[in-house]
Every structure is written in C-alpha cells, then in structure tokens.
C-alpha positions as CSV (number, residue, x, y, z in Angstrom):
1,M,49.8,-18.2,31.8
2,I,50.8,-20.0,35.0
3,E,54.2,-21.7,34.5
4,K,55.9,-21.0,37.8
5,I,54.2,-21.3,41.1
6,L,55.6,-20.3,44.5
7,L,54.0,-21.9,47.5
8,A,55.0,-20.1,50.7
9,D,54.6,-23.0,53.2
10,S,54.5,-22.3,56.9
11,G,53.6,-25.9,57.7
12,T,50.1,-24.9,58.9
13,G,46.8,-24.1,57.2
14,H,45.5,-25.4,53.8
15,S,47.9,-23.9,51.3
16,E,49.3,-27.4,50.4
17,E,45.9,-28.8,49.9
18,M,45.0,-25.8,47.7
19,L,48.1,-26.3,45.5
20,K,47.3,-30.0,45.3
21,N,43.8,-29.2,43.9
22,L,45.2,-26.5,41.7
23,M,47.7,-28.9,40.1
24,E,44.8,-31.2,39.1
25,I,43.8,-28.5,36.6
26,P,45.0,-29.7,33.1
27,A,46.3,-26.2,32.1
28,I,48.9,-26.0,34.8
29,Q,49.8,-29.6,35.5
30,K,53.3,-29.0,34.0
31,A,54.0,-25.9,36.0
32,Q,57.2,-25.6,37.9
33,V,56.5,-25.4,41.6
34,T,58.9,-23.9,44.2
35,I,58.0,-24.8,47.8
36,L,59.5,-22.2,50.2
37,H,59.8,-22.4,53.9
38,V,61.4,-19.5,55.7
39,V,63.3,-19.9,59.0
40,P,63.3,-16.6,61.1
41,S,66.6,-15.6,62.6
42,Q,67.2,-16.9,66.1
43,I,69.3,-15.6,69.0
44,T,71.2,-18.8,69.7
45,T,73.0,-21.4,67.5
46,D,71.0,-24.2,69.1
47,A,67.7,-22.5,68.4
48,M,68.7,-21.9,64.8
49,T,69.7,-25.5,64.3
50,E,66.4,-26.6,65.7
51,R,64.4,-24.3,63.4
52,W,66.4,-25.4,60.3
53,E,65.7,-29.1,61.1
54,E,62.1,-28.3,61.6
55,G,62.0,-26.4,58.3
56,G,63.5,-29.3,56.5
57,K,60.9,-31.7,57.9
58,I,58.1,-29.3,56.8
59,L,59.5,-29.2,53.2
60,A,59.9,-33.0,53.1
61,S,56.4,-33.5,54.3
62,A,55.0,-31.0,51.7
63,I,56.8,-32.8,48.9
64,Q,55.5,-36.2,50.0
65,N,52.0,-34.8,50.5
66,L,51.8,-33.0,47.1
67,N,53.2,-36.1,45.2
68,L,54.2,-34.0,42.2
69,D,56.6,-34.9,39.4
70,P,60.1,-34.5,41.1
71,S,61.4,-32.8,37.9
72,H,58.8,-30.0,38.4
73,V,59.4,-29.3,42.1
74,T,62.1,-27.3,43.9
75,A,62.3,-27.2,47.7
76,M,63.8,-24.0,49.1
77,L,64.8,-23.3,52.8
78,R,65.7,-19.7,53.5
79,Q,66.6,-17.7,56.6
80,G,65.3,-14.2,57.3
81,D,62.1,-12.2,57.7
82,P,59.4,-14.3,56.0
83,K,57.7,-11.3,54.5
84,D,60.8,-10.0,52.8
85,V,62.0,-13.5,51.7
86,V,58.7,-14.4,50.0
87,V,58.7,-11.2,48.0
88,K,62.4,-11.7,47.1
89,V,62.0,-15.4,46.1
90,A,58.9,-14.6,44.0
91,D,61.0,-12.1,42.0
92,E,64.0,-14.5,41.8
93,I,62.0,-17.3,40.2
94,D,59.7,-14.9,38.3
95,A,56.6,-16.5,39.8
96,D,53.3,-16.4,37.9
97,L,51.4,-17.1,41.1
98,I,52.1,-16.9,44.8
99,I,50.1,-19.2,47.1
100,M,49.9,-18.4,50.8
101,G,47.9,-19.1,53.9
102,S,46.1,-16.3,55.5
103,R,44.5,-15.8,58.9
104,G,41.9,-13.5,57.4
105,L,42.8,-10.5,59.5
106,T,41.4,-7.0,58.7
107,R,44.0,-4.8,57.1
108,I,44.7,-2.5,60.1
109,I,45.0,-5.6,62.4
110,S,47.2,-7.4,59.9
111,I,49.5,-4.4,59.6
112,L,49.7,-4.0,63.4
113,E,50.4,-7.8,63.8
114,N,53.0,-7.8,61.0
115,S,51.0,-10.2,58.8
116,V,53.1,-12.0,56.2
117,S,50.3,-12.4,53.7
118,Q,49.2,-8.8,54.0
119,Y,52.8,-7.5,53.5
120,V,53.3,-9.7,50.4
121,F,49.9,-8.6,49.1
122,Q,50.9,-5.0,49.7
123,L,54.3,-5.1,48.0
124,S,54.1,-7.7,45.2
125,S,52.6,-7.1,41.8
126,R,52.2,-10.8,41.2
127,P,48.9,-12.7,41.3
128,M,48.2,-14.1,44.7
129,L,46.1,-17.0,45.9
130,L,45.2,-16.6,49.5
131,V,43.8,-19.5,51.5
132,K,42.3,-18.7,54.9
133,D,43.1,-21.1,57.7
134,D,39.4,-21.7,58.6
135,I,37.9,-22.6,55.3
136,Y,37.2,-25.9,53.4
137,V,39.2,-26.3,50.2
138,R,37.5,-28.1,47.4
139,K,38.5,-29.3,43.9
140,I,38.2,-26.5,41.5
141,K,35.3,-26.7,39.1
142,R,33.2,-23.6,39.9
143,I,35.1,-20.3,39.6
144,M,33.6,-16.8,40.2
145,V,35.1,-13.7,38.7
146,A,34.1,-10.2,39.8
147,I,33.8,-8.1,36.6
148,D,34.2,-4.4,36.0
149,K,35.9,-2.3,33.3
150,S,39.4,-2.3,34.9
151,A,42.5,-3.8,33.3
152,S,43.0,-6.0,36.4
153,A,39.5,-7.5,36.0
154,R,40.2,-8.3,32.3
155,K,43.4,-10.0,33.3
156,C,41.4,-11.9,36.0
157,L,38.9,-13.1,33.4
158,D,41.7,-14.3,31.1
159,L,43.3,-16.3,33.9
160,A,39.9,-17.9,34.8
161,L,39.3,-18.9,31.2
162,F,42.8,-20.4,31.1
163,L,42.2,-22.4,34.3
164,L,38.8,-23.8,33.2
165,R,39.4,-24.4,29.5
166,D,40.0,-28.2,29.9
167,V,38.2,-28.8,33.2
168,K,35.3,-31.3,32.8
169,G,32.1,-29.9,34.3
170,G,33.8,-26.5,34.9
171,Q,31.6,-23.5,35.2
172,L,32.4,-19.8,35.4
173,S,30.2,-17.3,37.3
174,L,30.5,-13.7,36.2
175,V,29.4,-11.1,38.7
176,H,29.2,-7.3,38.3
177,V,28.2,-5.2,41.2
178,D,27.3,-1.5,40.8
179,P,28.2,0.2,44.1
180,K,25.6,2.9,43.5
181,P,22.3,1.9,45.1
182,T,19.2,2.3,42.9
183,G,16.6,1.2,45.3
184,K,16.3,-2.2,43.6
185,E,19.0,-4.2,45.3
186,D,17.9,-7.7,44.2
187,P,20.5,-9.4,42.0
188,K,19.6,-10.2,38.4
189,Y,20.4,-13.5,36.8
190,G,20.3,-15.0,33.3
191,V,18.9,-13.0,30.5
192,E,18.3,-9.9,32.8
193,A,22.0,-10.0,33.9
194,E,23.2,-10.3,30.3
195,K,21.8,-6.9,29.6
196,D,24.4,-5.4,32.0
197,E,26.8,-3.5,29.7
198,A,29.7,-4.2,32.1
199,L,29.2,-8.0,31.5
200,T,28.8,-7.9,27.7
201,E,32.4,-8.3,26.7
202,A,33.1,-10.9,29.3
203,I,30.2,-13.0,28.3
204,A,31.3,-12.9,24.6
205,Q,34.8,-14.1,25.7
206,V,33.3,-17.0,27.8
207,K,31.0,-18.1,24.9
208,K,33.9,-18.0,22.5
209,A,35.9,-20.2,24.9
210,G,33.0,-22.7,25.0
211,I,32.9,-22.7,28.8
212,S,29.6,-23.1,30.7
213,Y,28.7,-19.9,32.6
214,Q,26.1,-18.0,34.6
215,C,26.1,-14.3,35.3
216,V,24.8,-12.0,38.0
217,S,24.2,-8.2,37.9
218,A,23.6,-6.4,41.2
219,T,23.7,-3.1,42.9
220,G,24.9,-2.4,46.5
221,K,27.9,-3.1,48.6
222,A,30.2,-5.1,46.3
223,G,32.2,-6.9,48.9
224,E,29.2,-8.2,50.9
225,L,27.3,-9.2,47.7
226,I,30.3,-11.0,46.1
227,C,31.0,-13.0,49.3
228,Q,27.3,-13.9,49.7
229,L,27.0,-15.0,46.1
230,A,30.2,-17.1,46.4
231,E,28.6,-18.9,49.4
232,D,25.2,-19.3,47.8
233,Q,26.7,-20.7,44.5
234,Q,29.2,-23.0,46.4
235,I,32.1,-21.4,44.5
236,D,35.4,-23.3,44.7
237,L,37.6,-20.3,43.8
238,L,36.8,-16.6,43.9
239,M,38.8,-14.3,41.6
240,L,39.0,-10.6,41.3
241,G,41.3,-8.0,39.9
242,S,43.4,-5.8,42.2
243,P,45.6,-2.9,41.1
244,D,49.3,-2.8,41.9
245,R,49.3,-2.0,45.6
246,R,53.0,-0.9,45.9
247,P,53.4,2.5,47.5
248,S,54.8,5.1,45.1
249,I,57.0,6.7,47.8
250,A,58.7,3.6,49.3
251,K,58.0,-0.1,49.0
252,G,58.6,-0.5,52.7
253,L,55.8,1.8,53.8
254,P,52.1,0.7,54.3
255,D,49.7,1.8,51.6
256,L,48.3,4.6,53.6
257,D,46.2,6.1,50.9
258,R,44.0,3.0,51.0
259,L,44.4,2.2,54.7
260,L,41.4,4.2,55.8
261,G,39.4,3.7,52.6
262,T,37.2,0.9,51.3
263,S,39.1,-1.7,49.4
264,L,37.1,-4.5,47.7
265,S,40.1,-6.9,47.6
266,D,40.7,-6.4,51.3
267,Y,37.1,-7.0,52.2
268,V,36.8,-10.1,50.1
269,R,40.1,-11.7,51.3
270,V,39.0,-11.2,54.9
271,Y,35.3,-12.3,54.7
272,A,35.0,-14.7,51.8
273,D,34.7,-18.4,52.9
274,V,36.5,-19.6,49.8
275,P,40.1,-19.3,48.5
276,V,40.6,-15.9,46.8
277,L,42.9,-15.3,43.8
278,L,43.8,-11.7,43.3
279,A,45.0,-10.9,39.7
280,R,47.4,-8.0,39.5
281,T,48.3,-5.4,36.9
282,A,51.0,-2.7,37.1
283,S,48.3,-0.1,36.9
284,N,44.5,0.1,37.0
C-alpha cells in the first residue's frame, strides 16, 4: 500500500527522523523514497547559486542521515514555489505518501502566511504525514485510528493494519467519538466500547489481522478528545481519514466552504502532540 514515499525536506524540523522511524516498519522497508528540496526563485544569479549549493548540502545530509538502500532513494532538487513543486512532484512519481514538516498553524493563519503544508494538504488527494516542528518523534509501535463510517476512515484503518502487521509489540487503538453530547461524556473502554456499533466492523478487521488492540468510545468534541486520548495513551502515530479537500471550482483557490467551519483534520493537525497521518479518498 505504500511503495512510493515523497519526503519534502526543508532542512529543518523532524521530517527526516519521522521517515527514518517509518522505514523501520517491515511492511514498507522496500519502498522507493524521493527526497525533495525546493529552491525558491531568487532575484540575482549569486543568490540563486548560493541557494542551489545550500539545497544540495541539505539533500546530501538527508541521504547520509537516513542511511537507506541507495537503490531505493532518489534525491531531487527543484526550483520554484515550494507549494506548487511538492504537489507536482507527488503527482509525477505517483507518491503513496507525502511526508512534510508543519509549524502547526491554524488554518486561517496558515493561509495568510502562505503555509506550504496547508497548501499541499488543501490541494493533494494523497495521504499526508504531517510532523510538527515542536513534537518528539518516537519509533512507531502504538497507532491510533479515529473511526467513523466514512470511506476515508475505512481507508485509514486499512493503512494502519498494513503498517502494524509485522511490527513486534505493535498495538492499534480504535477511537470513535460521537459529536452529539449525551450528558455522559466519560470515554468508555474495553467491553463497553466494543458495544459501539461504529467500532464493530473495525474491531472484526483488527481481530482477523491478529493485531493487539484497544478501543475507546466517547461523546463530545471529537478533536479535543482524540488529541487528549493520543497524549494519554502515548500514541506514536495518529491517523484519521480526511475527504478530498480540493475545491470544485479551482484548485488554486482556498477551500472556503470549510474555512469558517469546524474541521476535525484541521484541529488534530494543529493541536495533536504526535505525528498525524491523514488518509485521503476522492470522495467521502
């Protein structure tokens, strides 16, 4: 399911460390990795030369740091607007996963500040793994998946099972949050959680795969609860489904229909203190 990975490497943050930990997972150790660094256009020839030299050093450092099989790694140095180039290269190589650093800005601020990760998230339909600059990246053994009845959540669960299938000591945490308050907001665990109809199919899949799991059923504000549960359970990777975010009118325009609304994926990518993988589908 993950055969081609694109690492958009700015030379800062923890995206390289995240990829290094990800590549220790048996299921994707043979994946082809493209490490991309984008050099923004410059006004003078000297400035451009300097930036290209700097970009080459960043790529060389990344290759040395990752220490991957040379036959499975491609280094790519491109010039242009980083936002556009990342989306273009992901399409060129048909990436199964894009890994990027993120400053964890709220959406309206990230749009105003021209955030690269927010732009790529907005316009790409491919799964994205966002790694905030201020978090601690751990080896991946405990994965949490937010479950609902959407196609993107099902895809997310399939991807999580794929990642954990050969991980020794791996554990999957299934979480369903009903946003409609009932007056009883305490999360339910174990047997009580397994009575949640939204979790039934997911639990059956996990049992069939033979992967250790725990499940949580809760009501309330989904984003807040998911982030808190991820922290409480010391989750290494948080995964949730996200529908195709590309605008129907024009790819270059912000997704204004969601700009003023509440988006679970936006909340989690901003406030979760763990890496967040957003699985995508063409429709939800």
